C-alpha positions in Angstrom: 68.4 -14.6 35.2 70.7 -14.7 32.6 70.8 -16.8 29.7 73.6 -19.4 31.2 70.9 -19.5 33.9 68.4 -20.6 31.7 70.4 -23.2 29.8 71.5 -24.6 33.2 67.8 -24.7 33.9 66.6 -27.0 31.2 69.9 -29.1 31.3 68.7 -29.6 35.3 65.2 -30.6 33.4 66.7 -32.7 30.7 69.0 -34.9 33.6 65.8 -34.8 35.7 63.6 -36.4 32.8 66.1 -38.7 31.7 67.0 -39.9 35.3 63.6 -40.5 35.9 62.5 -42.3 32.7 66.0 -44.5 32.9 65.3 -45.5 36.5 61.6 -46.5 35.7 62.8 -48.5 32.7 65.2 -50.4 34.8 63.0 -51.1 37.5 60.4 -52.2 35.2 63.2 -54.6 33.4 64.2 -55.8 37.0 60.8 -57.1 37.5 61.1 -59.4 34.7 57.3 -59.4 34.2 56.5 -60.5 37.9 54.6 -57.0 38.7 52.1 -57.8 35.2 51.4 -61.1 36.5 50.6 -60.0 39.7 47.9 -57.5 38.0 47.0 -60.2 35.9 45.8 -62.3 38.7 43.6 -59.8 40.3 40.2 -60.8 41.5 36.9 -58.7 41.5 37.9 -57.2 44.7 38.2 -53.4 44.1 40.0 -52.9 47.5 42.7 -55.4 46.4 42.9 -53.8 43.1 44.0 -50.2 44.7 46.5 -51.6 47.0 48.1 -53.9 44.2 47.8 -50.7 41.8 49.4 -48.6 44.4 52.4 -51.2 45.2 53.1 -51.7 41.8 53.1 -47.7 41.1 55.5 -47.4 43.9 57.7 -50.0 42.7 58.0 -48.8 39.3 57.5 -45.0 40.1 55.2 -44.6 37.5 51.2 -44.3 37.5 51.4 -43.6 33.7 52.9 -47.0 33.2 50.5 -49.0 35.8 47.5 -47.5 34.2 49.1 -48.2 30.4 49.2 -51.9 32.2 45.7 -51.7 33.0 44.4 -50.6 29.6 46.7 -53.4 27.9 45.1 -56.2 30.0 41.6 -55.1 29.6 42.3 -55.0 25.6 43.7 -58.4 26.0 40.6 -59.5 27.7 42.7 -60.8 30.4 41.3 -58.5 32.9 37.4 -56.8 33.0 37.0 -53.0 33.3 35.8 -53.7 36.6 38.8 -54.8 37.7 40.9 -52.6 36.3 39.3 -49.7 38.0 41.0 -50.6 41.6 44.2 -50.5 39.7 43.6 -47.1 38.2 42.7 -45.7 41.9 45.9 -47.1 43.4 48.2 -46.2 40.7 47.5 -42.5 41.6 48.3 -43.4 45.2 51.3 -45.2 44.7 52.6 -42.4 42.5 52.4 -39.7 45.8 55.9 -41.8 46.8 58.1 -40.1 44.3 57.0 -36.3 45.5 58.0 -37.6 48.9 61.4 -38.7 47.4 62.1 -35.4 46.0 61.2 -33.3 48.8 64.7 -34.5 50.2 65.9 -31.6 48.3 64.4 -29.3 50.9 65.8 -30.9 54.1 67.4 -28.5 56.3 69.9 -28.4 59.3 73.4 -28.9 60.3 73.5 -32.1 61.9 75.1 -35.1 60.4 71.7 -37.1 59.8 70.4 -34.2 58.2 73.4 -33.9 55.6 73.3 -37.2 54.6 69.7 -37.3 53.9 70.2 -34.2 51.4 70.6 -35.5 48.0 73.8 -33.6 47.4 75.4 -36.1 49.7 74.2 -39.0 49.3 73.9 -39.3 45.2 77.1 -39.1 44.9 77.7 -42.2 47.1 74.7 -44.1 45.1 75.9 -43.3 41.7 79.3 -44.8 42.4 77.9 -47.8 43.8 75.6 -48.1 40.7 78.7 -47.5 38.2 80.5 -50.1 40.0 77.5 -52.7 39.5 77.4 -51.7 35.8 81.3 -52.1 35.1 81.3 -55.3 37.0 78.4 -57.3 35.9 77.7 -57.1 32.1 74.3 -58.6 32.4 71.5 -59.7 35.1 69.7 -58.2 37.9 73.0 -56.7 39.3 73.1 -54.6 36.3 69.9 -53.6 36.4 70.1 -52.7 40.0 73.3 -50.5 39.1 71.1 -48.9 36.5 68.2 -48.2 38.6 70.9 -46.3 41.1 72.5 -44.4 38.2 69.1 -43.4 37.2 68.3 -42.1 40.6 71.5 -40.4 40.9 70.9 -38.7 37.9 67.2 -37.8 38.9 68.5 -36.1 42.1 71.5 -34.3 40.8 69.0 -33.0 37.8 66.5 -31.8 40.5 69.5 -29.8 42.6 70.3 -28.3 39.3 66.9 -27.2 38.5 66.5 -25.7 42.1 70.0 -23.9 42.0 69.1 -22.4 38.5 65.5 -20.8 39.5 67.0 -19.3 42.7 67.7 -16.3 40.8 63.9 -15.8 40.0 62.9 -15.0 43.4 64.7 -11.8 43.0 62.9 -10.9 39.9 59.4 -9.4 41.1 57.8 -10.1 37.3 58.1 -14.1 38.0 56.2 -13.7 41.5 53.7 -11.6 39.3 53.4 -14.2 36.9 52.9 -16.9 39.4 49.9 -15.0 41.2 47.8 -15.9 37.9 47.8 -19.5 38.8 46.1 -18.6 42.2 43.2 -18.4 40.0 42.0 -22.1 40.5 41.1 -22.5 36.4 44.2 -21.3 35.3 46.3 -23.4 37.8 44.2 -26.4 36.9 44.8 -25.8 33.2 48.7 -25.1 34.0 49.5 -28.0 35.6 47.4 -30.5 33.3 49.1 -29.0 30.0 52.6 -29.2 31.9 51.9 -33.1 32.5 50.4 -33.8 29.5 53.5 -32.7 27.4 55.9 -34.3 29.5 53.6 -37.5 30.2 54.3 -37.9 33.8 52.7 -36.2 36.7 55.9 -37.3 38.7 58.0 -35.1 36.6 55.8 -32.0 36.9 55.4 -32.4 40.6 59.3 -32.4 40.7 59.3 -29.3 38.6 56.7 -27.6 40.9 59.0 -28.9 43.9 62.0 -27.5 42.3 60.4 -24.2 42.2 59.5 -23.6 45.5 63.1 -22.5 46.1 61.8 -19.2 44.8 59.5 -18.4 47.3 57.0 -17.9 44.9 55.1 -20.9 45.0 52.2 -20.3 47.3 49.8 -22.9 48.4 46.9 -20.7 46.5 49.2 -21.6 43.3 50.2 -25.0 44.1 46.8 -26.6 45.3 45.1 -25.7 41.9 48.5 -26.8 39.7 48.6 -30.4 41.5 45.1 -31.0 40.8 45.7 -30.2 37.4 48.4 -32.8 37.4 46.8 -35.4 38.2 44.6 -34.7 35.1 47.1 -34.2 32.6 48.7 -37.6 33.5 45.5 -39.2 31.7 47.1 -38.6 28.6 49.3 -41.2 28.4 46.4 -43.5 29.0 44.2 -41.7 26.5 47.1 -42.1 24.0 47.6 -46.0 24.7 43.9 -46.7 24.2 43.9 -45.4 20.6 43.1 -48.4 18.2 42.1 -50.6 21.1 38.8 -52.1 21.8 36.1 -50.3 23.6 36.7 -51.5 27.2 40.2 -50.2 27.1 39.1 -47.1 26.0 36.5 -47.0 29.0 39.6 -47.8 31.1 41.3 -44.7 30.2 38.0 -42.6 30.7 37.6 -44.1 33.9 41.2 -42.6 34.9 40.6 -39.2 33.4 37.0 -39.2 35.1 38.4 -40.0 38.6 40.8 -37.4 38.3 38.3 -34.7 36.9 35.8 -35.7 39.5 38.3 -35.7 42.4 39.6 -32.1 41.2 36.2 -30.7 41.0 34.9 -32.0 44.4 38.0 -31.3 46.4 38.9 -28.2 44.8 35.3 -26.9 45.3 35.3 -28.3 49.3 38.6 -26.6 49.9 37.7 -22.9 48.3 34.4 -22.9 50.2 36.1 -24.0 53.5 38.6 -21.2 52.9 35.7 -18.9 52.2 34.4 -19.5 55.7 37.4 -20.2 57.8 40.0 -18.0 55.8 42.8 -20.2 56.1 46.0 -18.3 57.3 48.5 -20.8 55.1 46.8 -19.9 51.7 49.5 -17.1 50.7 52.4 -18.8 52.3 55.1 -20.3 50.4 55.5 -23.9 50.1 58.3 -26.0 50.4 58.9 -29.4 48.6 57.5 -31.1 51.5 54.7 -29.2 51.6 54.0 -30.1 47.4 54.3 -33.7 48.4 52.0 -33.4 51.4 49.2 -31.5 49.1 49.7 -34.4 46.4 49.3 -37.1 48.7 46.4 -36.0 50.3 44.7 -35.0 47.3 45.2 -38.6 45.8 44.0 -40.3 49.0 40.7 -38.2 49.5 40.1 -38.5 45.9 40.3 -42.6 46.1 38.4 -42.4 49.6 35.7 -40.5 47.8 35.2 -42.8 44.6 36.1 -45.9 46.0 32.3 -46.6 47.0 31.4 -45.4 43.3 33.7 -47.7 41.5 30.9 -49.2 39.4 29.1 -46.1 38.7 32.6 -44.7 37.4 32.6 -48.0 35.0 28.8 -47.1 33.7 29.8 -43.4 33.3 32.8 -44.8 31.0 30.3 -46.9 29.2 27.9 -44.0 28.4 30.9 -42.3 26.9 32.1 -45.0 24.9 28.4 -47.0 23.9 28.1 -50.2 22.5 27.4 -50.3 18.8 27.7 -53.6 17.8 30.1 -56.2 18.3 33.8 -55.7 18.7 36.4 -57.6 17.2 37.5 -59.9 19.7 40.9 -60.1 18.6 43.7 -59.0 21.1 45.5 -56.1 20.2 49.2 -55.1 21.4 49.7 -51.6 21.1 52.9 -50.7 19.9 53.9 -48.1 22.8 54.0 -50.9 25.0 57.2 -51.3 23.4 58.4 -49.0 25.9 57.9 -51.5 28.4 59.4 -54.5 27.3 58.8 -57.0 30.2 55.0 -55.9 29.9 55.0 -56.2 26.2 56.6 -60.1 26.4 54.0 -61.0 29.2 51.4 -59.9 26.7 53.0 -61.4 23.7 53.0 -64.7 25.8 49.2 -64.5 27.1 48.4 -63.8 23.3 50.4 -67.1 22.1 48.9 -69.2 24.7 45.6 -68.2 23.6 46.7 -69.2 20.2 48.0 -72.7 21.2 44.6 -73.1 23.0 42.5 -72.0 20.5 44.5 -74.3 18.0 44.2 -77.3 20.1 40.2 -76.9 20.4 40.1 -76.3 16.8 41.9 -79.8 16.1 40.3 -81.8 18.6 36.9 -80.4 17.3 38.2 -81.3 13.5 39.0 -84.8 14.8 35.3 -85.6 16.3 34.1 -84.7 12.8 35.4 -88.0 11.3 32.0 -90.1 10.7 30.0 -87.1 12.6 30.1 -84.3 10.6 28.3 -81.0 11.1 28.1 -77.7 9.6 27.8 -75.9 12.5 31.0 -77.3 13.7 32.5 -76.8 10.1 31.5 -73.0 10.7 33.4 -72.9 14.0 36.4 -74.4 13.1 36.7 -72.0 10.0 36.0 -68.8 11.8 38.6 -70.3 14.6 41.0 -70.6 11.8 41.0 -67.1 10.6 41.6 -66.0 14.2 44.6 -68.5 14.4 46.2 -66.8 11.4 45.3 -63.2 12.7 47.4 -64.2 15.9 50.2 -65.1 13.9 50.2 -62.1 11.9 49.9 -59.8 15.3 52.3 -61.6 17.1 55.0 -61.8 14.0 55.2 -58.6 13.3 54.8 -57.2 17.0 57.9 -59.7 18.3 60.2 -58.5 15.2 60.0 -55.1 16.4 59.8 -55.9 20.2 63.3 -58.0 19.7 65.2 -54.8 19.0 64.3 -53.4 22.4 66.5 -53.6 25.3 65.8 -57.0 26.8 66.5 -59.2 29.9 68.0 -62.5 29.0 64.9 -64.1 30.3 62.6 -61.6 28.2 65.0 -62.3 24.8 64.6 -66.1 25.7 60.6 -65.9 25.9 60.8 -63.9 22.6 62.6 -66.7 20.9 60.4 -69.0 22.0 57.3 -67.2 20.9 58.9 -67.1 17.6 59.8 -70.6 17.1 56.5 -71.9 18.3 53.7 -69.5 16.7 54.7 -71.0 13.0 54.1 -74.7 14.4 50.9 -73.5 16.4 49.6 -72.5 13.2 50.2 -75.2 11.0 48.5 -77.3 13.6 45.5 -75.3 13.0 46.0 -75.6 9.2 46.2 -79.5 9.6 42.7 -79.2 11.7 41.4 -77.9 8.7 42.5 -80.7 6.5 41.0 -83.0 8.7 37.8 -81.4 8.6 38.1 -81.5 5.1 38.4 -85.3 5.2 35.3 -85.5 7.2 33.6 -83.5 5.2 34.5 -85.8 1.9 33.1 -88.7 4.0 30.1 -87.2 4.6 29.4 -86.1 1.2 30.3 -89.4 -0.6 28.7 -91.7 2.4 31.6 -93.4 3.0 32.8 -94.9 6.4 35.5 -96.8 8.1 35.3 -100.3 8.8 35.0 -101.4 12.6 38.4 -102.8 12.3 40.0 -99.4 10.9 37.8 -97.0 13.0 39.3 -98.8 16.2 43.0 -98.5 14.8 42.6 -94.6 13.9 41.0 -94.7 17.5 44.2 -95.2 18.9 46.1 -92.8 16.7 43.6 -90.3 17.8 44.1 -90.7 21.5 48.2 -90.6 20.9 47.6 -87.3 19.0 45.1 -85.5 21.6 47.7 -86.9 24.3 50.7 -85.2 22.5 49.1 -82.0 21.7 47.8 -81.7 24.9 51.4 -82.2 26.5 52.9 -79.9 23.8 50.6 -76.8 24.8 50.9 -77.6 28.3 55.0 -77.7 28.3 54.8 -74.7 26.2 52.3 -72.2 28.4 54.0 -73.5 31.7 57.6 -73.5 30.2 57.5 -76.9 31.6 60.7 -78.7 30.4 59.7 -82.3 32.0 56.6 -82.4 30.2 58.5 -81.2 26.9 60.8 -84.7 27.2 57.7 -86.5 27.1 56.7 -85.2 23.5 59.6 -86.6 21.4 59.1 -90.2 22.4 55.4 -89.9 21.9 56.2 -88.4 18.7 58.3 -91.5 17.5 55.5 -93.8 18.7 53.0 -92.1 16.4 55.6 -92.4 13.6 55.4 -96.2 13.8 51.8 -96.1 14.6 51.3 -94.4 11.1 53.5 -97.1 9.3 51.6 -99.7 10.7 48.3 -98.6 9.7 49.7 -98.1 6.3 50.8 -101.8 6.2 47.5 -103.0 7.6 45.5 -100.9 5.1 47.6 -102.8 2.4 46.7 -106.0 3.6 42.9 -105.2 3.7 42.9 -103.9 0.3 44.8 -107.4 -0.8 42.0 -109.2 1.2 39.3 -107.4 -0.5 38.0 -105.7 2.7 38.9 -102.0 1.7 38.5 -99.7 -1.2 41.2 -97.7 -3.1 38.9 -94.5 -2.4 39.0 -95.1 1.4 42.8 -96.0 1.1 43.5 -92.2 0.0 41.3 -90.7 2.5 42.9 -93.0 5.4 46.2 -91.9 4.3 45.0 -88.2 4.2 44.1 -88.5 7.6 47.1 -90.5 9.2 49.4 -88.1 7.3 47.9 -84.9 8.7 47.9 -86.7 12.4 51.9 -87.6 11.9 52.6 -84.0 10.7 51.0 -82.4 13.7 53.2 -84.6 15.6 56.2 -83.4 14.1 55.0 -79.8 14.7 54.7 -80.8 18.4 57.9 -82.2 18.6 59.4 -78.7 17.2 57.6 -76.6 20.0 58.7 -79.1 22.9 62.3 -79.3 21.5 62.1 -75.1 21.5 60.8 -75.3 25.0 63.8 -77.6 26.4 66.3 -75.9 24.2 65.1 -72.2 25.2 65.5 -73.5 29.1 69.0 -74.2 28.5 69.5 -71.0 26.9 70.6 -72.4 23.4 69.0 -73.7 20.5 70.3 -76.7 19.0 67.8 -78.7 17.8 69.9 -81.1 16.0 72.1 -82.0 18.8 68.7 -82.7 21.3 67.4 -85.0 18.3 71.0 -86.8 17.9 71.4 -87.2 21.5 67.8 -89.0 21.3 68.6 -91.0 17.9 71.9 -92.6 19.4 69.9 -93.9 22.5 71.9 -91.9 25.0 69.2 -90.4 26.9 67.6 -92.9 29.4 64.5 -90.8 30.0 63.6 -90.8 26.1 63.9 -95.0 26.2 61.7 -94.8 29.5 58.9 -92.7 28.1 58.9 -94.5 24.3 58.2 -97.9 25.9 55.5 -96.4 27.9 53.9 -95.0 25.2 54.4 -98.0 22.7 52.4 -100.3 25.4 49.7 -97.7 26.0 49.1 -97.5 22.2 49.7 -100.5 20.7 47.5 -101.6 17.8 45.5 -105.0 18.2 47.0 -107.7 16.8 45.7 -108.1 12.9 44.1 -111.2 11.7 44.9 -110.7 7.9 47.0 -113.0 6.2 49.9 -111.3 4.1 49.7 -112.6 0.5 
């Protein structure tokens, strides 16, 4: 084997790894976050988790990516550790499909059907179709499909190139002697684990092993421990992804590690004990790519069948490894490694923003309930929640800026724009909640209270604020454009309510029915209410404009102001009637 063959081997490996990563990235992009949402809605049924984990891995061709998803969901509090265990087991099963696809390189036969099944026959056709889709479709799913086809063609070309490059090794006795050391189970497992940990893909390392089978030097005795070691090595990605995450996320990564270590120890022991008793005749025979795929599948299916009944015990073992040492910070964390899977990262940001929105709404409603009913306990809770809301904004803002520089689908790009525009307004609603709490505390400290009439009027405005915030958050969380269109009419009604309340307060002052001090407090309160409605309007308009793949707030508001929007007029009249203030009997002087 000369230097040219060595360069060809590494060149083939480069094509192979690039094709696998390129195909996987575009499969992930094509899913548009749907796979993540399927996993997110997982129930506590472990068997269902195994099936979903296997299905998702088959689609995106990466058990590492599926496992990282599971770690991310557990870290975000969306999924429990017990739910993630099933996904991890399923991911190991799903990854076996890649080995079967790669085994096509070993197909032999002269019939037309056999020739068509060989990668050297169908890969060029797939590449041409992919290139045509890429050239004709500038964006969208068809272009992603084109990228997937080209990635697959490059992967298979790399596989063929590696196989051709290593064929001369069959004539080198030293190479065969070197491989015999891996017949030792310990060395074989270590070699497989190290190779996979370095390239961070069990599918890729299995593919490399399949390429080496063309030399005829890879026996079953060498292949079996290497394949088992490859399953241990793939845990490196999950272990890296959990750095800086919370305890349950780290436990999820360790479940993945323990699953593969226990499976390797048990089945390797069973195999060699059985071989000592029955003396398997095939042990020293040379393997083919299909044999490697078969061994890989049998091991992963057997490990899943063995450990599935012990899912809870795996969770307990991981908990013993990462014990509780006080309270974890419950602030969700998004690992920057998730940036390599943009659709997944966008989905995580969306979930985190929804939590931020719900927390902001909760804080506001709690603060509003303090007017005339102040509680120090609620004060502490509101203050604590406000700190969390600020943290949400900081984490999301920083992460989204980095994410926006990645290769994104139009849908994901729009989602990022929506979140970036909204998080500032959501955070400001939380700030106004703190301001309202300050009003409640001042009234409690000074033993002040509004008159019955003023309380009734403020109650009507408060109800309008609660409705506009609820509709706004719902429209944002669900991308509900219909609900978003209901926000601006209500905001206009709230503006009118604020103006009318100010007029009525001035009248009460002239009649001597209110004090200047209470007037300042009232003014502060209704100003905060009115500004909250302004922020709700900003969020709703964002939802509407992003849905149109544009962001022209002024155009939308101009359309409303000129009265050319019939829905606005209809909703405005409904809200005006719903939140009409009772007639005032105060005379104007």
